[in-house]
mmCIF file of the protein (N, C-alpha, C, O) and its ligand, coordinates in Angstrom:
data_MODEL
# 
_entry.id   MODEL 
# 
loop_
_entity.id 
_entity.type 
_entity.pdbx_number_of_molecules 
1 polymer     1 
2 non-polymer 1 
# 
_entity_poly.entity_id                      1 
_entity_poly.type                           'polypeptide(L)' 
_entity_poly.nstd_linkage                   no 
_entity_poly.nstd_monomer                   no 
_entity_poly.pdbx_seq_one_letter_code       MANVCAMCGRGTTSANNVSHSNRKTKRTMKINMQSKKIAGVKAKVCAKCIKTKNK 
_entity_poly.pdbx_seq_one_letter_code_can   MANVCAMCGRGTTSANNVSHSNRKTKRTMKINMQSKKIAGVKAKVCAKCIKTKNK 
_entity_poly.pdbx_strand_id                 A 
# 
loop_
_entity_poly_seq.entity_id 
_entity_poly_seq.num 
_entity_poly_seq.mon_id 
_entity_poly_seq.hetero 
1 1  MET n 
1 2  ALA n 
1 3  ASN n 
1 4  VAL n 
1 5  CYS n 
1 6  ALA n 
1 7  MET n 
1 8  CYS n 
1 9  GLY n 
1 10 ARG n 
1 11 GLY n 
1 12 THR n 
1 13 THR n 
1 14 SER n 
1 15 ALA n 
1 16 ASN n 
1 17 ASN n 
1 18 VAL n 
1 19 SER n 
1 20 HIS n 
1 21 SER n 
1 22 ASN n 
1 23 ARG n 
1 24 LYS n 
1 25 THR n 
1 26 LYS n 
1 27 ARG n 
1 28 THR n 
1 29 MET n 
1 30 LYS n 
1 31 ILE n 
1 32 ASN n 
1 33 MET n 
1 34 GLN n 
1 35 SER n 
1 36 LYS n 
1 37 LYS n 
1 38 ILE n 
1 39 ALA n 
1 40 GLY n 
1 41 VAL n 
1 42 LYS n 
1 43 ALA n 
1 44 LYS n 
1 45 VAL n 
1 46 CYS n 
1 47 ALA n 
1 48 LYS n 
1 49 CYS n 
1 50 ILE n 
1 51 LYS n 
1 52 THR n 
1 53 LYS n 
1 54 ASN n 
1 55 LYS n 
# 
loop_
_struct_asym.id 
_struct_asym.entity_id 
A 1 
B 2 
# 
loop_
_chem_comp.id 
_chem_comp.type 
_chem_comp.mon_nstd_flag 
ALA 'L-peptide linking' y 
ARG 'L-peptide linking' y 
ASN 'L-peptide linking' y 
CYS 'L-peptide linking' y 
GLN 'L-peptide linking' y 
GLY 'peptide linking'   y 
HIS 'L-peptide linking' y 
ILE 'L-peptide linking' y 
LYS 'L-peptide linking' y 
MET 'L-peptide linking' y 
SER 'L-peptide linking' y 
THR 'L-peptide linking' y 
VAL 'L-peptide linking' y 
ZN  non-polymer         . 
# 
_pdbx_entity_nonpoly.entity_id   2 
_pdbx_entity_nonpoly.name        ? 
_pdbx_entity_nonpoly.comp_id     ZN 
# 
_pdbx_nonpoly_scheme.asym_id         B 
_pdbx_nonpoly_scheme.entity_id       2 
_pdbx_nonpoly_scheme.mon_id          ZN 
_pdbx_nonpoly_scheme.ndb_seq_num     1 
_pdbx_nonpoly_scheme.pdb_seq_num     101 
_pdbx_nonpoly_scheme.auth_seq_num    101 
_pdbx_nonpoly_scheme.pdb_mon_id      ZN 
_pdbx_nonpoly_scheme.auth_mon_id     ZN 
_pdbx_nonpoly_scheme.pdb_strand_id   A 
_pdbx_nonpoly_scheme.pdb_ins_code    . 
# 
loop_
_atom_site.group_PDB 
_atom_site.id 
_atom_site.type_symbol 
_atom_site.label_atom_id 
_atom_site.label_alt_id 
_atom_site.label_comp_id 
_atom_site.label_asym_id 
_atom_site.label_entity_id 
_atom_site.label_seq_id 
_atom_site.pdbx_PDB_ins_code 
_atom_site.Cartn_x 
_atom_site.Cartn_y 
_atom_site.Cartn_z 
_atom_site.occupancy 
_atom_site.B_iso_or_equiv 
_atom_site.pdbx_formal_charge 
_atom_site.auth_seq_id 
_atom_site.auth_comp_id 
_atom_site.auth_asym_id 
_atom_site.auth_atom_id 
_atom_site.pdbx_PDB_model_num 
ATOM   1   N  N  . MET A 1 1  ? 91.161  112.193 63.202 1.00 0.00 ? 1   MET A N  1 
ATOM   2   C  CA . MET A 1 1  ? 90.599  113.219 64.081 1.00 0.00 ? 1   MET A CA 1 
ATOM   3   C  C  . MET A 1 1  ? 91.618  113.623 65.146 1.00 0.00 ? 1   MET A C  1 
ATOM   4   O  O  . MET A 1 1  ? 92.281  112.784 65.755 1.00 0.00 ? 1   MET A O  1 
ATOM   5   N  N  . ALA A 1 2  ? 91.716  114.896 65.341 1.00 0.00 ? 2   ALA A N  1 
ATOM   6   C  CA . ALA A 1 2  ? 92.635  115.389 66.374 1.00 0.00 ? 2   ALA A CA 1 
ATOM   7   C  C  . ALA A 1 2  ? 91.905  115.505 67.701 1.00 0.00 ? 2   ALA A C  1 
ATOM   8   O  O  . ALA A 1 2  ? 90.705  115.778 67.745 1.00 0.00 ? 2   ALA A O  1 
ATOM   9   N  N  . ASN A 1 3  ? 92.628  115.299 68.755 1.00 0.00 ? 3   ASN A N  1 
ATOM   10  C  CA . ASN A 1 3  ? 92.103  115.459 70.114 1.00 0.00 ? 3   ASN A CA 1 
ATOM   11  C  C  . ASN A 1 3  ? 90.922  114.550 70.432 1.00 0.00 ? 3   ASN A C  1 
ATOM   12  O  O  . ASN A 1 3  ? 89.986  114.959 71.119 1.00 0.00 ? 3   ASN A O  1 
ATOM   13  N  N  . VAL A 1 4  ? 90.967  113.315 69.931 1.00 0.00 ? 4   VAL A N  1 
ATOM   14  C  CA . VAL A 1 4  ? 89.956  112.335 70.321 1.00 0.00 ? 4   VAL A CA 1 
ATOM   15  C  C  . VAL A 1 4  ? 90.691  111.143 70.913 1.00 0.00 ? 4   VAL A C  1 
ATOM   16  O  O  . VAL A 1 4  ? 91.632  110.625 70.312 1.00 0.00 ? 4   VAL A O  1 
ATOM   17  N  N  . CYS A 1 5  ? 90.265  110.713 72.083 1.00 0.00 ? 5   CYS A N  1 
ATOM   18  C  CA . CYS A 1 5  ? 90.926  109.614 72.759 1.00 0.00 ? 5   CYS A CA 1 
ATOM   19  C  C  . CYS A 1 5  ? 90.690  108.303 72.011 1.00 0.00 ? 5   CYS A C  1 
ATOM   20  O  O  . CYS A 1 5  ? 89.576  108.016 71.571 1.00 0.00 ? 5   CYS A O  1 
ATOM   21  N  N  . ALA A 1 6  ? 91.761  107.509 71.874 1.00 0.00 ? 6   ALA A N  1 
ATOM   22  C  CA . ALA A 1 6  ? 91.655  106.251 71.133 1.00 0.00 ? 6   ALA A CA 1 
ATOM   23  C  C  . ALA A 1 6  ? 90.916  105.194 71.942 1.00 0.00 ? 6   ALA A C  1 
ATOM   24  O  O  . ALA A 1 6  ? 90.396  104.236 71.371 1.00 0.00 ? 6   ALA A O  1 
ATOM   25  N  N  . MET A 1 7  ? 90.862  105.350 73.256 1.00 0.00 ? 7   MET A N  1 
ATOM   26  C  CA . MET A 1 7  ? 90.236  104.318 74.079 1.00 0.00 ? 7   MET A CA 1 
ATOM   27  C  C  . MET A 1 7  ? 88.771  104.621 74.386 1.00 0.00 ? 7   MET A C  1 
ATOM   28  O  O  . MET A 1 7  ? 87.924  103.738 74.249 1.00 0.00 ? 7   MET A O  1 
ATOM   29  N  N  . CYS A 1 8  ? 88.459  105.836 74.793 1.00 0.00 ? 8   CYS A N  1 
ATOM   30  C  CA . CYS A 1 8  ? 87.081  106.122 75.200 1.00 0.00 ? 8   CYS A CA 1 
ATOM   31  C  C  . CYS A 1 8  ? 86.335  106.995 74.200 1.00 0.00 ? 8   CYS A C  1 
ATOM   32  O  O  . CYS A 1 8  ? 85.115  107.132 74.290 1.00 0.00 ? 8   CYS A O  1 
ATOM   33  N  N  . GLY A 1 9  ? 87.061  107.595 73.233 1.00 0.00 ? 9   GLY A N  1 
ATOM   34  C  CA . GLY A 1 9  ? 86.375  108.381 72.218 1.00 0.00 ? 9   GLY A CA 1 
ATOM   35  C  C  . GLY A 1 9  ? 85.982  109.777 72.648 1.00 0.00 ? 9   GLY A C  1 
ATOM   36  O  O  . GLY A 1 9  ? 85.255  110.466 71.932 1.00 0.00 ? 9   GLY A O  1 
ATOM   37  N  N  . ARG A 1 10 ? 86.456  110.208 73.820 1.00 0.00 ? 10  ARG A N  1 
ATOM   38  C  CA . ARG A 1 10 ? 86.138  111.552 74.278 1.00 0.00 ? 10  ARG A CA 1 
ATOM   39  C  C  . ARG A 1 10 ? 86.938  112.569 73.481 1.00 0.00 ? 10  ARG A C  1 
ATOM   40  O  O  . ARG A 1 10 ? 88.095  112.317 73.145 1.00 0.00 ? 10  ARG A O  1 
ATOM   41  N  N  . GLY A 1 11 ? 86.340  113.714 73.174 1.00 0.00 ? 11  GLY A N  1 
ATOM   42  C  CA . GLY A 1 11 ? 87.033  114.772 72.455 1.00 0.00 ? 11  GLY A CA 1 
ATOM   43  C  C  . GLY A 1 11 ? 86.815  116.103 73.127 1.00 0.00 ? 11  GLY A C  1 
ATOM   44  O  O  . GLY A 1 11 ? 86.481  116.180 74.309 1.00 0.00 ? 11  GLY A O  1 
ATOM   45  N  N  . THR A 1 12 ? 87.013  117.169 72.337 1.00 0.00 ? 12  THR A N  1 
ATOM   46  C  CA . THR A 1 12 ? 86.788  118.495 72.904 1.00 0.00 ? 12  THR A CA 1 
ATOM   47  C  C  . THR A 1 12 ? 85.295  118.744 73.056 1.00 0.00 ? 12  THR A C  1 
ATOM   48  O  O  . THR A 1 12 ? 84.494  118.330 72.217 1.00 0.00 ? 12  THR A O  1 
ATOM   49  N  N  . THR A 1 13 ? 84.938  119.418 74.125 1.00 0.00 ? 13  THR A N  1 
ATOM   50  C  CA . THR A 1 13 ? 83.549  119.789 74.349 1.00 0.00 ? 13  THR A CA 1 
ATOM   51  C  C  . THR A 1 13 ? 83.471  121.300 74.496 1.00 0.00 ? 13  THR A C  1 
ATOM   52  O  O  . THR A 1 13 ? 84.485  121.965 74.708 1.00 0.00 ? 13  THR A O  1 
ATOM   53  N  N  . SER A 1 14 ? 82.271  121.832 74.384 1.00 0.00 ? 14  SER A N  1 
ATOM   54  C  CA . SER A 1 14 ? 82.114  123.274 74.512 1.00 0.00 ? 14  SER A CA 1 
ATOM   55  C  C  . SER A 1 14 ? 81.567  123.604 75.890 1.00 0.00 ? 14  SER A C  1 
ATOM   56  O  O  . SER A 1 14 ? 80.815  122.834 76.487 1.00 0.00 ? 14  SER A O  1 
ATOM   57  N  N  . ALA A 1 15 ? 81.967  124.775 76.378 1.00 0.00 ? 15  ALA A N  1 
ATOM   58  C  CA . ALA A 1 15 ? 81.520  125.229 77.685 1.00 0.00 ? 15  ALA A CA 1 
ATOM   59  C  C  . ALA A 1 15 ? 81.484  126.748 77.670 1.00 0.00 ? 15  ALA A C  1 
ATOM   60  O  O  . ALA A 1 15 ? 81.813  127.364 76.656 1.00 0.00 ? 15  ALA A O  1 
ATOM   61  N  N  . ASN A 1 16 ? 81.096  127.350 78.761 1.00 0.00 ? 16  ASN A N  1 
ATOM   62  C  CA . ASN A 1 16 ? 81.016  128.798 78.846 1.00 0.00 ? 16  ASN A CA 1 
ATOM   63  C  C  . ASN A 1 16 ? 82.151  129.369 79.669 1.00 0.00 ? 16  ASN A C  1 
ATOM   64  O  O  . ASN A 1 16 ? 82.507  128.821 80.711 1.00 0.00 ? 16  ASN A O  1 
ATOM   65  N  N  . ASN A 1 17 ? 82.719  130.472 79.203 1.00 0.00 ? 17  ASN A N  1 
ATOM   66  C  CA . ASN A 1 17 ? 83.555  131.317 80.050 1.00 0.00 ? 17  ASN A CA 1 
ATOM   67  C  C  . ASN A 1 17 ? 82.617  132.260 80.784 1.00 0.00 ? 17  ASN A C  1 
ATOM   68  O  O  . ASN A 1 17 ? 81.792  132.917 80.148 1.00 0.00 ? 17  ASN A O  1 
ATOM   69  N  N  . VAL A 1 18 ? 82.716  132.344 82.080 1.00 0.00 ? 18  VAL A N  1 
ATOM   70  C  CA . VAL A 1 18 ? 81.830  133.216 82.851 1.00 0.00 ? 18  VAL A CA 1 
ATOM   71  C  C  . VAL A 1 18 ? 82.663  134.299 83.528 1.00 0.00 ? 18  VAL A C  1 
ATOM   72  O  O  . VAL A 1 18 ? 83.542  134.004 84.339 1.00 0.00 ? 18  VAL A O  1 
ATOM   73  N  N  . SER A 1 19 ? 82.383  135.538 83.191 1.00 0.00 ? 19  SER A N  1 
ATOM   74  C  CA . SER A 1 19 ? 83.140  136.642 83.766 1.00 0.00 ? 19  SER A CA 1 
ATOM   75  C  C  . SER A 1 19 ? 82.545  137.051 85.106 1.00 0.00 ? 19  SER A C  1 
ATOM   76  O  O  . SER A 1 19 ? 81.531  136.501 85.536 1.00 0.00 ? 19  SER A O  1 
ATOM   77  N  N  . HIS A 1 20 ? 83.178  138.015 85.762 1.00 0.00 ? 20  HIS A N  1 
ATOM   78  C  CA . HIS A 1 20 ? 82.690  138.472 87.066 1.00 0.00 ? 20  HIS A CA 1 
ATOM   79  C  C  . HIS A 1 20 ? 81.347  139.177 86.937 1.00 0.00 ? 20  HIS A C  1 
ATOM   80  O  O  . HIS A 1 20 ? 80.551  139.174 87.876 1.00 0.00 ? 20  HIS A O  1 
ATOM   81  N  N  . SER A 1 21 ? 81.089  139.780 85.781 1.00 0.00 ? 21  SER A N  1 
ATOM   82  C  CA . SER A 1 21 ? 79.781  140.386 85.558 1.00 0.00 ? 21  SER A CA 1 
ATOM   83  C  C  . SER A 1 21 ? 78.798  139.385 84.976 1.00 0.00 ? 21  SER A C  1 
ATOM   84  O  O  . SER A 1 21 ? 77.753  139.768 84.450 1.00 0.00 ? 21  SER A O  1 
ATOM   85  N  N  . ASN A 1 22 ? 79.129  138.117 85.067 1.00 0.00 ? 22  ASN A N  1 
ATOM   86  C  CA . ASN A 1 22 ? 78.266  136.992 84.686 1.00 0.00 ? 22  ASN A CA 1 
ATOM   87  C  C  . ASN A 1 22 ? 77.943  136.948 83.198 1.00 0.00 ? 22  ASN A C  1 
ATOM   88  O  O  . ASN A 1 22 ? 76.947  136.344 82.801 1.00 0.00 ? 22  ASN A O  1 
ATOM   89  N  N  . ARG A 1 23 ? 78.769  137.578 82.374 1.00 0.00 ? 23  ARG A N  1 
ATOM   90  C  CA . ARG A 1 23 ? 78.597  137.445 80.926 1.00 0.00 ? 23  ARG A CA 1 
ATOM   91  C  C  . ARG A 1 23 ? 79.219  136.125 80.499 1.00 0.00 ? 23  ARG A C  1 
ATOM   92  O  O  . ARG A 1 23 ? 80.298  135.750 80.957 1.00 0.00 ? 23  ARG A O  1 
ATOM   93  N  N  . LYS A 1 24 ? 78.514  135.428 79.608 1.00 0.00 ? 24  LYS A N  1 
ATOM   94  C  CA . LYS A 1 24 ? 78.979  134.097 79.204 1.00 0.00 ? 24  LYS A CA 1 
ATOM   95  C  C  . LYS A 1 24 ? 79.384  134.094 77.741 1.00 0.00 ? 24  LYS A C  1 
ATOM   96  O  O  . LYS A 1 24 ? 78.625  134.526 76.875 1.00 0.00 ? 24  LYS A O  1 
ATOM   97  N  N  . THR A 1 25 ? 80.567  133.612 77.478 1.00 0.00 ? 25  THR A N  1 
ATOM   98  C  CA . THR A 1 25 ? 81.039  133.442 76.106 1.00 0.00 ? 25  THR A CA 1 
ATOM   99  C  C  . THR A 1 25 ? 81.476  132.004 75.926 1.00 0.00 ? 25  THR A C  1 
ATOM   100 O  O  . THR A 1 25 ? 81.918  131.346 76.868 1.00 0.00 ? 25  THR A O  1 
ATOM   101 N  N  . LYS A 1 26 ? 81.345  131.528 74.700 1.00 0.00 ? 26  LYS A N  1 
ATOM   102 C  CA . LYS A 1 26 ? 81.666  130.126 74.405 1.00 0.00 ? 26  LYS A CA 1 
ATOM   103 C  C  . LYS A 1 26 ? 83.171  129.885 74.469 1.00 0.00 ? 26  LYS A C  1 
ATOM   104 O  O  . LYS A 1 26 ? 83.965  130.732 74.060 1.00 0.00 ? 26  LYS A O  1 
ATOM   105 N  N  . ARG A 1 27 ? 83.542  128.748 74.975 1.00 0.00 ? 27  ARG A N  1 
ATOM   106 C  CA . ARG A 1 27 ? 84.937  128.314 74.953 1.00 0.00 ? 27  ARG A CA 1 
ATOM   107 C  C  . ARG A 1 27 ? 84.958  126.820 74.699 1.00 0.00 ? 27  ARG A C  1 
ATOM   108 O  O  . ARG A 1 27 ? 83.954  126.136 74.899 1.00 0.00 ? 27  ARG A O  1 
ATOM   109 N  N  . THR A 1 28 ? 86.109  126.308 74.254 1.00 0.00 ? 28  THR A N  1 
ATOM   110 C  CA . THR A 1 28 ? 86.246  124.867 74.064 1.00 0.00 ? 28  THR A CA 1 
ATOM   111 C  C  . THR A 1 28 ? 87.041  124.289 75.218 1.00 0.00 ? 28  THR A C  1 
ATOM   112 O  O  . THR A 1 28 ? 88.004  124.893 75.691 1.00 0.00 ? 28  THR A O  1 
ATOM   113 N  N  . MET A 1 29 ? 86.634  123.133 75.657 1.00 0.00 ? 29  MET A N  1 
ATOM   114 C  CA . MET A 1 29 ? 87.356  122.445 76.731 1.00 0.00 ? 29  MET A CA 1 
ATOM   115 C  C  . MET A 1 29 ? 88.069  121.251 76.124 1.00 0.00 ? 29  MET A C  1 
ATOM   116 O  O  . MET A 1 29 ? 87.436  120.299 75.667 1.00 0.00 ? 29  MET A O  1 
ATOM   117 N  N  . LYS A 1 30 ? 89.408  121.315 76.126 1.00 0.00 ? 30  LYS A N  1 
ATOM   118 C  CA . LYS A 1 30 ? 90.188  120.196 75.590 1.00 0.00 ? 30  LYS A CA 1 
ATOM   119 C  C  . LYS A 1 30 ? 90.403  119.166 76.693 1.00 0.00 ? 30  LYS A C  1 
ATOM   120 O  O  . LYS A 1 30 ? 90.465  119.500 77.877 1.00 0.00 ? 30  LYS A O  1 
ATOM   121 N  N  . ILE A 1 31 ? 90.516  117.913 76.280 1.00 0.00 ? 31  ILE A N  1 
ATOM   122 C  CA . ILE A 1 31 ? 90.808  116.879 77.271 1.00 0.00 ? 31  ILE A CA 1 
ATOM   123 C  C  . ILE A 1 31 ? 92.307  116.720 77.385 1.00 0.00 ? 31  ILE A C  1 
ATOM   124 O  O  . ILE A 1 31 ? 93.051  117.139 76.498 1.00 0.00 ? 31  ILE A O  1 
ATOM   125 N  N  . ASN A 1 32 ? 92.753  116.117 78.471 1.00 0.00 ? 32  ASN A N  1 
ATOM   126 C  CA . ASN A 1 32 ? 94.173  115.945 78.761 1.00 0.00 ? 32  ASN A CA 1 
ATOM   127 C  C  . ASN A 1 32 ? 94.712  114.778 77.939 1.00 0.00 ? 32  ASN A C  1 
ATOM   128 O  O  . ASN A 1 32 ? 94.660  113.622 78.359 1.00 0.00 ? 32  ASN A O  1 
ATOM   129 N  N  . MET A 1 33 ? 95.241  115.117 76.732 1.00 0.00 ? 33  MET A N  1 
ATOM   130 C  CA . MET A 1 33 ? 95.708  114.076 75.819 1.00 0.00 ? 33  MET A CA 1 
ATOM   131 C  C  . MET A 1 33 ? 97.177  113.770 76.032 1.00 0.00 ? 33  MET A C  1 
ATOM   132 O  O  . MET A 1 33 ? 97.992  114.683 76.165 1.00 0.00 ? 33  MET A O  1 
ATOM   133 N  N  . GLN A 1 34 ? 97.518  112.502 76.064 1.00 0.00 ? 34  GLN A N  1 
ATOM   134 C  CA . GLN A 1 34 ? 98.908  112.064 76.174 1.00 0.00 ? 34  GLN A CA 1 
ATOM   135 C  C  . GLN A 1 34 ? 99.132  110.971 75.136 1.00 0.00 ? 34  GLN A C  1 
ATOM   136 O  O  . GLN A 1 34 ? 98.254  110.146 74.884 1.00 0.00 ? 34  GLN A O  1 
ATOM   137 N  N  . SER A 1 35 ? 100.340 110.980 74.531 1.00 0.00 ? 35  SER A N  1 
ATOM   138 C  CA . SER A 1 35 ? 100.661 109.882 73.614 1.00 0.00 ? 35  SER A CA 1 
ATOM   139 C  C  . SER A 1 35 ? 101.289 108.757 74.409 1.00 0.00 ? 35  SER A C  1 
ATOM   140 O  O  . SER A 1 35 ? 102.218 108.973 75.188 1.00 0.00 ? 35  SER A O  1 
ATOM   141 N  N  . LYS A 1 36 ? 100.779 107.559 74.208 1.00 0.00 ? 36  LYS A N  1 
ATOM   142 C  CA . LYS A 1 36 ? 101.247 106.419 74.984 1.00 0.00 ? 36  LYS A CA 1 
ATOM   143 C  C  . LYS A 1 36 ? 101.265 105.183 74.101 1.00 0.00 ? 36  LYS A C  1 
ATOM   144 O  O  . LYS A 1 36 ? 100.411 105.010 73.232 1.00 0.00 ? 36  LYS A O  1 
ATOM   145 N  N  . LYS A 1 37 ? 102.250 104.327 74.335 1.00 0.00 ? 37  LYS A N  1 
ATOM   146 C  CA . LYS A 1 37 ? 102.319 103.082 73.578 1.00 0.00 ? 37  LYS A CA 1 
ATOM   147 C  C  . LYS A 1 37 ? 101.365 102.054 74.174 1.00 0.00 ? 37  LYS A C  1 
ATOM   148 O  O  . LYS A 1 37 ? 101.466 101.693 75.346 1.00 0.00 ? 37  LYS A O  1 
ATOM   149 N  N  . ILE A 1 38 ? 100.441 101.594 73.345 1.00 0.00 ? 38  ILE A N  1 
ATOM   150 C  CA . ILE A 1 38 ? 99.514  100.549 73.782 1.00 0.00 ? 38  ILE A CA 1 
ATOM   151 C  C  . ILE A 1 38 ? 99.733  99.359  72.867 1.00 0.00 ? 38  ILE A C  1 
ATOM   152 O  O  . ILE A 1 38 ? 99.490  99.443  71.663 1.00 0.00 ? 38  ILE A O  1 
ATOM   153 N  N  . ALA A 1 39 ? 100.187 98.260  73.428 1.00 0.00 ? 39  ALA A N  1 
ATOM   154 C  CA . ALA A 1 39 ? 100.507 97.028  72.689 1.00 0.00 ? 39  ALA A CA 1 
ATOM   155 C  C  . ALA A 1 39 ? 101.509 97.318  71.574 1.00 0.00 ? 39  ALA A C  1 
ATOM   156 O  O  . ALA A 1 39 ? 101.381 96.801  70.464 1.00 0.00 ? 39  ALA A O  1 
ATOM   157 N  N  . GLY A 1 40 ? 102.517 98.156  71.882 1.00 0.00 ? 40  GLY A N  1 
ATOM   158 C  CA . GLY A 1 40 ? 103.594 98.438  70.930 1.00 0.00 ? 40  GLY A CA 1 
ATOM   159 C  C  . GLY A 1 40 ? 103.281 99.511  69.916 1.00 0.00 ? 40  GLY A C  1 
ATOM   160 O  O  . GLY A 1 40 ? 104.160 99.894  69.144 1.00 0.00 ? 40  GLY A O  1 
ATOM   161 N  N  . VAL A 1 41 ? 102.054 100.015 69.889 1.00 0.00 ? 41  VAL A N  1 
ATOM   162 C  CA . VAL A 1 41 ? 101.670 101.032 68.921 1.00 0.00 ? 41  VAL A CA 1 
ATOM   163 C  C  . VAL A 1 41 ? 101.388 102.338 69.659 1.00 0.00 ? 41  VAL A C  1 
ATOM   164 O  O  . VAL A 1 41 ? 100.684 102.362 70.669 1.00 0.00 ? 41  VAL A O  1 
ATOM   165 N  N  . LYS A 1 42 ? 101.960 103.431 69.128 1.00 0.00 ? 42  LYS A N  1 
ATOM   166 C  CA . LYS A 1 42 ? 101.726 104.731 69.747 1.00 0.00 ? 42  LYS A CA 1 
ATOM   167 C  C  . LYS A 1 42 ? 100.303 105.176 69.495 1.00 0.00 ? 42  LYS A C  1 
ATOM   168 O  O  . LYS A 1 42 ? 99.826  105.140 68.361 1.00 0.00 ? 42  LYS A O  1 
ATOM   169 N  N  . ALA A 1 43 ? 99.618  105.598 70.555 1.00 0.00 ? 43  ALA A N  1 
ATOM   170 C  CA . ALA A 1 43 ? 98.250  106.059 70.395 1.00 0.00 ? 43  ALA A CA 1 
ATOM   171 C  C  . ALA A 1 43 ? 98.016  107.258 71.297 1.00 0.00 ? 43  ALA A C  1 
ATOM   172 O  O  . ALA A 1 43 ? 98.652  107.403 72.341 1.00 0.00 ? 43  ALA A O  1 
ATOM   173 N  N  . LYS A 1 44 ? 97.089  108.118 70.875 1.00 0.00 ? 44  LYS A N  1 
ATOM   174 C  CA . LYS A 1 44 ? 96.715  109.264 71.692 1.00 0.00 ? 44  LYS A CA 1 
ATOM   175 C  C  . LYS A 1 44 ? 95.582  108.849 72.606 1.00 0.00 ? 44  LYS A C  1 
ATOM   176 O  O  . LYS A 1 44 ? 94.486  108.524 72.148 1.00 0.00 ? 44  LYS A O  1 
ATOM   177 N  N  . VAL A 1 45 ? 95.850  108.862 73.894 1.00 0.00 ? 45  VAL A N  1 
ATOM   178 C  CA . VAL A 1 45 ? 94.800  108.524 74.864 1.00 0.00 ? 45  VAL A CA 1 
ATOM   179 C  C  . VAL A 1 45 ? 94.742  109.621 75.917 1.00 0.00 ? 45  VAL A C  1 
ATOM   180 O  O  . VAL A 1 45 ? 95.709  110.355 76.118 1.00 0.00 ? 45  VAL A O  1 
ATOM   181 N  N  . CYS A 1 46 ? 93.611  109.723 76.578 1.00 0.00 ? 46  CYS A N  1 
ATOM   182 C  CA . CYS A 1 46 ? 93.461  110.739 77.599 1.00 0.00 ? 46  CYS A CA 1 
ATOM   183 C  C  . CYS A 1 46 ? 94.051  110.243 78.919 1.00 0.00 ? 46  CYS A C  1 
ATOM   184 O  O  . CYS A 1 46 ? 94.249  109.045 79.119 1.00 0.00 ? 46  CYS A O  1 
ATOM   185 N  N  . ALA A 1 47 ? 94.324  111.191 79.811 1.00 0.00 ? 47  ALA A N  1 
ATOM   186 C  CA . ALA A 1 47 ? 94.975  110.866 81.082 1.00 0.00 ? 47  ALA A CA 1 
ATOM   187 C  C  . ALA A 1 47 ? 94.087  109.976 81.945 1.00 0.00 ? 47  ALA A C  1 
ATOM   188 O  O  . ALA A 1 47 ? 94.589  109.150 82.708 1.00 0.00 ? 47  ALA A O  1 
ATOM   189 N  N  . LYS A 1 48 ? 92.774  110.139 81.829 1.00 0.00 ? 48  LYS A N  1 
ATOM   190 C  CA . LYS A 1 48 ? 91.849  109.310 82.604 1.00 0.00 ? 48  LYS A CA 1 
ATOM   191 C  C  . LYS A 1 48 ? 91.976  107.843 82.220 1.00 0.00 ? 48  LYS A C  1 
ATOM   192 O  O  . LYS A 1 48 ? 91.955  106.964 83.081 1.00 0.00 ? 48  LYS A O  1 
ATOM   193 N  N  . CYS A 1 49 ? 92.112  107.578 80.896 1.00 0.00 ? 49  CYS A N  1 
ATOM   194 C  CA . CYS A 1 49 ? 92.213  106.203 80.421 1.00 0.00 ? 49  CYS A CA 1 
ATOM   195 C  C  . CYS A 1 49 ? 93.533  105.572 80.871 1.00 0.00 ? 49  CYS A C  1 
ATOM   196 O  O  . CYS A 1 49 ? 93.574  104.383 81.189 1.00 0.00 ? 49  CYS A O  1 
ATOM   197 N  N  . ILE A 1 50 ? 94.613  106.367 80.899 1.00 0.00 ? 50  ILE A N  1 
ATOM   198 C  CA . ILE A 1 50 ? 95.906  105.845 81.357 1.00 0.00 ? 50  ILE A CA 1 
ATOM   199 C  C  . ILE A 1 50 ? 95.801  105.451 82.827 1.00 0.00 ? 50  ILE A C  1 
ATOM   200 O  O  . ILE A 1 50 ? 96.332  104.423 83.247 1.00 0.00 ? 50  ILE A O  1 
ATOM   201 N  N  . LYS A 1 51 ? 95.115  106.278 83.592 1.00 0.00 ? 51  LYS A N  1 
ATOM   202 C  CA . LYS A 1 51 ? 94.927  106.020 85.026 1.00 0.00 ? 51  LYS A CA 1 
ATOM   203 C  C  . LYS A 1 51 ? 94.167  104.717 85.252 1.00 0.00 ? 51  LYS A C  1 
ATOM   204 O  O  . LYS A 1 51 ? 94.584  103.883 86.056 1.00 0.00 ? 51  LYS A O  1 
ATOM   205 N  N  . THR A 1 52 ? 93.054  104.541 84.545 1.00 0.00 ? 52  THR A N  1 
ATOM   206 C  CA . THR A 1 52 ? 92.227  103.365 84.772 1.00 0.00 ? 52  THR A CA 1 
ATOM   207 C  C  . THR A 1 52 ? 92.905  102.106 84.241 1.00 0.00 ? 52  THR A C  1 
ATOM   208 O  O  . THR A 1 52 ? 92.667  101.006 84.742 1.00 0.00 ? 52  THR A O  1 
ATOM   209 N  N  . LYS A 1 53 ? 93.755  102.273 83.219 1.00 0.00 ? 53  LYS A N  1 
ATOM   210 C  CA . LYS A 1 53 ? 94.431  101.111 82.651 1.00 0.00 ? 53  LYS A CA 1 
ATOM   211 C  C  . LYS A 1 53 ? 95.480  100.563 83.613 1.00 0.00 ? 53  LYS A C  1 
ATOM   212 O  O  . LYS A 1 53 ? 95.691  99.354  83.697 1.00 0.00 ? 53  LYS A O  1 
ATOM   213 N  N  . ASN A 1 54 ? 96.147  101.490 84.354 1.00 0.00 ? 54  ASN A N  1 
ATOM   214 C  CA . ASN A 1 54 ? 97.207  101.069 85.258 1.00 0.00 ? 54  ASN A CA 1 
ATOM   215 C  C  . ASN A 1 54 ? 96.676  100.423 86.524 1.00 0.00 ? 54  ASN A C  1 
ATOM   216 O  O  . ASN A 1 54 ? 97.441  99.785  87.247 1.00 0.00 ? 54  ASN A O  1 
ATOM   217 N  N  . LYS A 1 55 ? 95.384  100.567 86.816 1.00 0.00 ? 55  LYS A N  1 
ATOM   218 C  CA . LYS A 1 55 ? 94.818  100.020 88.052 1.00 0.00 ? 55  LYS A CA 1 
ATOM   219 C  C  . LYS A 1 55 ? 94.641  98.512  87.951 1.00 0.00 ? 55  LYS A C  1 
ATOM   220 O  O  . LYS A 1 55 ? 94.175  97.881  88.900 1.00 0.00 ? 55  LYS A O  1 
HETATM 221 ZN ZN . ZN  B 2 .  ? 90.108  108.208 77.143 1.00 0.00 2 101 ZN  A ZN 1 
# 
């Protein structure tokens, strides 16, 4: 699966684009994915998980 965090399982979600005339159209919200080595293995994790891991 693309764009799914290896640690928390979060992926893309859907949301609305809202224009100035308040018309709403669907959009996808991607999460902030970064590739990082975890225990010597490269994995795709989100920026939130990297933050909490370093604490
Ligand atoms: Zn994550």
